[in-house]
C-alpha positions in Angstrom: -153.1 -146.3 41.0 -155.1 -149.6 40.8 -153.7 -152.7 42.4 -154.2 -156.3 41.4 -157.2 -156.3 43.7 -158.6 -153.2 41.9 -157.9 -151.1 45.0 -157.8 -147.4 44.3 -154.7 -145.7 45.8 -154.1 -141.9 45.3 -150.9 -140.0 46.0 -149.0 -137.0 44.7 -145.4 -136.5 43.8 -143.2 -133.8 42.2 -141.1 -134.4 39.2 -137.8 -134.4 41.1 -135.6 -136.9 42.8 -137.5 -137.1 46.0 -140.8 -137.1 44.1 -139.7 -140.0 41.9 -138.6 -141.9 45.1 -142.2 -141.7 46.2 -143.4 -143.0 42.9 -140.8 -145.8 43.0 -142.2 -147.1 46.3 -145.5 -147.9 44.5 -143.9 -149.5 41.5 -143.8 -153.3 41.4 -142.2 -155.6 38.7 -145.5 -155.8 36.8 -146.6 -152.2 37.2 -147.8 -150.3 34.1 -148.0 -146.6 34.1 -150.3 -144.6 31.9 -150.4 -140.8 31.6 -151.2 -138.0 29.2 -148.4 -136.5 27.2 -147.9 -132.8 28.2 -144.9 -131.9 26.2 -142.0 -130.6 28.3 -144.0 -131.0 31.5 -144.1 -134.8 31.2 -140.5 -135.2 29.9 -138.9 -135.8 33.3 -141.4 -138.5 34.1 -140.8 -140.2 30.7 -137.0 -140.0 31.2 -137.2 -141.5 34.7 -139.5 -144.4 33.6 -137.1 -145.2 30.7 -134.1 -145.3 33.0 -135.8 -147.5 35.5 -137.2 -149.7 32.7 -140.7 -149.4 33.9 -143.4 -150.2 31.3 -145.5 -147.1 30.5 -147.8 -145.7 27.8 -148.2 -142.0 26.9 -151.6 -141.1 25.6 -152.2 -138.1 23.4 -154.4 -135.7 25.5 -157.2 -135.6 22.9 -157.2 -139.4 22.8 -157.3 -139.7 26.5 -160.2 -137.2 26.8 -162.2 -139.1 24.2 -161.6 -142.4 25.9 -162.6 -141.2 29.4 -165.4 -138.9 28.3 -168.1 -141.5 28.9 -166.7 -142.0 32.4 -166.3 -138.3 33.3 -168.3 -137.0 36.2 -166.1 -134.2 37.3 -163.0 -132.5 36.0 -160.6 -132.9 38.8 -157.1 -134.1 38.0 -157.4 -136.9 40.7 -160.5 -138.3 39.0 -159.0 -138.2 35.5 -155.8 -139.9 36.8 -158.0 -142.7 38.3 -159.9 -143.1 35.0 -156.7 -143.3 33.0 -155.6 -146.1 35.4 -159.0 -147.7 35.0 -158.7 -147.6 31.2 -155.3 -149.4 31.5 -156.9 -152.0 33.7 -159.8 -152.7 31.4 -158.7 -151.7 27.9 -155.0 -152.1 27.8 -154.9 -153.6 24.3 -156.7 -150.5 22.9 -154.3 -148.2 24.7 -151.3 -150.0 23.3 -152.5 -149.3 19.8 -153.3 -145.6 20.3 -150.5 -144.4 22.6 -147.5 -142.4 21.6 -144.9 -145.0 20.5 -141.5 -144.7 22.2 -139.0 -143.6 19.6 -135.8 -145.6 19.2 -132.5 -143.6 19.4 -132.1 -142.8 15.6 -135.6 -141.2 15.6 -135.4 -139.5 19.0 -133.4 -136.6 17.6 -135.9 -136.1 14.9 -138.7 -136.1 17.4 -137.0 -133.4 19.5 -136.3 -131.3 16.4 -139.9 -131.6 15.3 -141.1 -130.6 18.8 -138.8 -127.6 18.9 -139.7 -126.5 15.4 -143.4 -126.5 16.4 -142.6 -124.4 19.5 -140.6 -121.9 17.5 -143.4 -121.5 15.0 -145.8 -120.8 17.9 -143.3 -118.2 19.3 -142.9 -116.7 15.8 -146.7 -116.3 15.6 -147.0 -114.7 19.0 -144.2 -112.2 18.2 -145.9 -111.4 14.8 -149.2 -110.8 16.6 -147.5 -108.6 19.1 -145.8 -106.6 16.4 -149.0 -106.2 14.4 -150.8 -104.9 17.5 -148.0 -102.4 18.2 -148.2 -101.1 14.7 -151.9 -100.6 15.0 -151.1 -98.1 17.8 -148.1 -96.4 16.1 -148.7 -96.5 12.4 -151.7 -98.8 11.5 -151.4 -98.3 7.7 -148.1 -100.4 7.8 -150.2 -103.5 8.5 -152.2 -102.9 5.3 -149.2 -102.1 3.2 -147.0 -105.1 4.3 -148.9 -108.4 4.2 -145.7 -110.3 5.1 -144.3 -108.7 8.2 -141.2 -110.9 8.2 -140.0 -109.7 4.8 -136.6 -108.0 5.0 -137.9 -104.8 3.5 -140.9 -104.7 5.9 -138.9 -105.3 9.0 -136.4 -102.6 8.0 -139.1 -100.0 7.4 -140.8 -101.0 10.7 -137.5 -100.3 12.4 -136.8 -97.0 10.7 -140.3 -95.6 10.3 -142.8 -97.3 12.7 -144.3 -93.9 13.4 -145.5 -91.3 10.8 -143.7 -88.5 12.6 -140.4 -90.1 11.7 -141.2 -89.1 8.1 -141.9 -85.4 8.7 -139.7 -83.2 6.6 -138.3 -86.2 4.6 -138.7 -86.4 0.9 -139.7 -89.7 -0.8 -136.3 -89.8 -2.5 -134.5 -89.4 0.8 -136.6 -92.1 2.4 -136.0 -94.5 -0.5 -132.2 -93.9 -0.5 -132.0 -94.5 3.2 -134.0 -97.7 3.1 -132.1 -98.9 0.0 -128.7 -98.5 1.8 -130.0 -100.5 4.8 -131.4 -103.6 3.0 -129.9 -106.3 0.8 -129.0 -105.0 -2.6 -130.8 -108.1 -4.0 -134.0 -106.1 -3.5 -134.6 -104.1 -6.7 -134.6 -100.3 -6.0 -137.9 -100.0 -7.9 -139.5 -102.4 -5.4 -138.2 -100.4 -2.5 -139.3 -97.1 -4.0 -142.8 -98.5 -4.6 -143.2 -99.5 -0.9 -141.6 -96.4 0.3 -144.1 -94.3 -1.7 -147.0 -96.1 -0.1 -145.6 -95.6 3.4 -144.6 -92.0 2.7 -148.1 -91.1 1.4 -149.9 -93.0 4.2 -147.9 -91.1 6.8 -149.5 -87.8 5.7 -153.0 -89.0 6.6 -152.2 -91.4 9.5 -153.5 -90.6 13.0 -151.5 -92.7 15.5 -152.8 -93.6 18.9 -149.4 -93.0 20.6 -146.8 -90.2 20.2 -143.5 -90.7 18.5 -141.6 -90.7 21.9 -143.9 -93.3 23.4 -142.4 -96.3 25.1 -144.6 -98.3 22.7 -142.4 -97.1 19.8 -139.2 -98.1 21.5 -140.6 -101.6 22.1 -141.7 -101.9 18.5 -138.3 -100.8 17.2 -136.5 -103.4 19.3 -138.8 -106.4 18.4 
C-alpha cells in the first residue's frame, strides 16, 4: 500500500470476513486497489471490492510481469505487491487501458461460462493424458490404433479390452459382435470390424508392462 505521502505500508490478510475487515481498515474514500487476476483465487477479493464499491483494477498476470520487470530485484510476493502499487501511483492511466475490464451483468454470465469452459478443457486434457499413459502400460498398441481417444468406439474398446489378455480365446467375430452390441448402431459394423481386427491382431504381439489383474487395469476401465 502507498499513501498520499508515498509511504509504503505492508500487511497481510486472508480472503475471509475477518481478513477483509483488516483490508477495510486501510481503505479510504479515494483508495484504488490494483492486483493480479488469479482466476478463482482472486474471485473473493473481486466480489468484496464490488460490494463495497471500492475502485480497483485487475491486471492480467503477464501484463503485470511485463510492467514491473524493469523494477524487479527479487521475486518475493511482498516486493511484487509494492511494485504493483507503485505502478498505480505512477502509471495509473496506462493501467486503466490494459486492465481486465469489469463486466456488466449481461456479460458476467458469459465470462463465467467461458472461464468454466476453459477449465473443463484443461481437465479433459489431463484425463486424456492420464488415460494414454495407463494404456502405455496395459496395451500400448491401442494408443497407435485410436488417434481420437474420446471417440465412442475407442472408449468402449478401452473399457472392454484395455489389456491383450482379455482377448485370449476370443475370435475376431466374437469380439466384433460384442463391441457392436455395446456401441451406437449409428457406427457402421464394417468400421467396428476394421478397428476390432487391428486390436485383435495387435493383442497377439503385445507385451504389456502390467498383468491383467493389476490395479492399473481397474483404474483404466473406470476412467
